[in-house]
C-alpha positions, -999 to 999 in steps of 0.1 A, spaced: -1 0 -1 14 33 -11 16 59 19 4 94 12 0 122 34 -34 135 48 -53 151 21 -56 183 39 -19 189 37 -13 182 0 -13 215 -18 6 240 6 40 237 15 33 255 49 7 232 58 28 201 47 56 213 70 31 217 100 13 183 90 45 163 87 64 179 121 36 190 144 2 177 137 -6 148 159 29 148 176 23 148 213 34 180 230 38 189 267 57 221 260 40 247 281 47 276 256 37 254 226 4 245 242 -4 282 247 6 291 215 -16 264 197 -46 272 220 -45 307 206 -38 301 170 -66 276 168 -88 301 184 -76 329 158 -85 304 132 -122 301 142 -144 310 109 -110 312 88 -87 287 70 -59 272 90 -36 280 61 -43 317 67 -33 313 102 -2 291 97 9 319 69 7 345 97 22 324 124 54 344 124 35 374 129 13 361 158 48 351 174 62 383 169 30 402 181 27 382 214 61 375 226 66 341 212 36 331 231 50 335 265 20 334 286 36 356 315 43 383 290 9 381 272 -9 383 306 6 415 310 -1 432 277 -19 466 282 -50 476 265 -29 501 244 -5 473 234 -32 451 223 -48 479 202 -12 487 187 -11 451 177 -46 452 162 -35 482 142 0 471 131 7 434 133 2 413 101 -24 392 120 -60 386 120 -72 420 134 -105 408 152 -104 428 184 -120 401 204 -94 373 194 -66 397 199 -77 405 235 -84 370 240 -48 362 240 -45 382 273 -75 367 287 -63 331 277 -29 340 292 -42 351 327 -65 317 326 -34 297 315 -14 309 344 -43 302 368 -43 266 354 -6 261 357 -6 274 394 -34 248 403 -21 220 383 19 226 384 16 230 345 -10 234 318 2 200 302 -7 182 336 -40 197 333 -49 192 297 -34 157 291 -50 147 324 -81 144 303 -68 113 286 -48 101 315 -16 113 296 -23 89 268 -25 96 232 -58 89 213 -47 73 181 -75 70 156 -75 47 126 -93 65 96 -91 53 62 -104 86 49 -107 121 62 -143 123 58 -146 98 87 -130 125 111 -154 141 134 -154 179 139 -160 175 177 -162 146 204 -176 143 237 -141 148 251 -136 180 231 -169 190 245 -159 183 281 -127 201 278 -145 228 260 -167 232 288 -142 231 315 -119 257 298 -147 281 295 -156 277 333 -120 286 337 -123 321 318 -107 309 286 -125 323 253 -124 311 217 -124 272 230 -156 259 216 -159 221 213 -148 221 173 -119 245 183 -108 223 209 -111 191 188 -86 209 163 -62 220 193 -61 182 205 -50 174 171 -25 202 171 -8 192 204 -9 154 196 -34 144 220 -53 130 191 -35 115 162 -61 118 134 -37 110 104 -51 87 80 -37 51 85 -21 53 51 -2 85 59 35 81 69 32 103 96 3 84 115 18 75 149 19 36 138 38 46 108 64 69 118 100 50 124 
C-alpha cells in the first residue's frame, strides 16, 4: 500500500511542514500548548492555512506566546498589535490572547503545568484513531465538548468544542492522520 500524507496537507508547503512535523505529535511544552490554543482560536471562521501563514507575525506580536508576557499586555499594546501586526485583526481574538494567558497561568498554578491539566483528560495517553478517509474524522467529540466546557468555566475564550478538537489534534493528544499517512503514529519510524 502506497503511503500518502493526509489530503488536507497536499497543496501547500506551509501546511505540509506543519502536518509532517507537528500535527498529531504529542507535546507537553507549555509555550507550544499556549501558542496552539491561541492560534486555533484565531482560526475560528477562517482557514488554517491563513493562520499558519501568519504564524510568524503572531509570534512576533505576542512575545513568542510567552503566557507571562501576554498576561501583562495593556489595552494600548493590544490595540497597537491590532493596528500594526500582520495578523487577523479581530479585536476580540486579540484581547482573547491576554484573557487566555491569565487563565493559562491560573491553570499552571493549580495543576503545576497546563500540560498536566490538559493531558489529564486522557490520563496522559494519546488517542490514536484509524481513519481510512479524512471524511470519517469528526469535527468534535464528547472529549472536546468536556474540555471546552471546563476551559470556558476557567475563563478561556475561543475554546468551543470544534476549536478544542482541532487543538487536541495540534498538540498530539489525538492522532487523526489517516492510516495510510506516513506520519500516522503507527507508521512513524
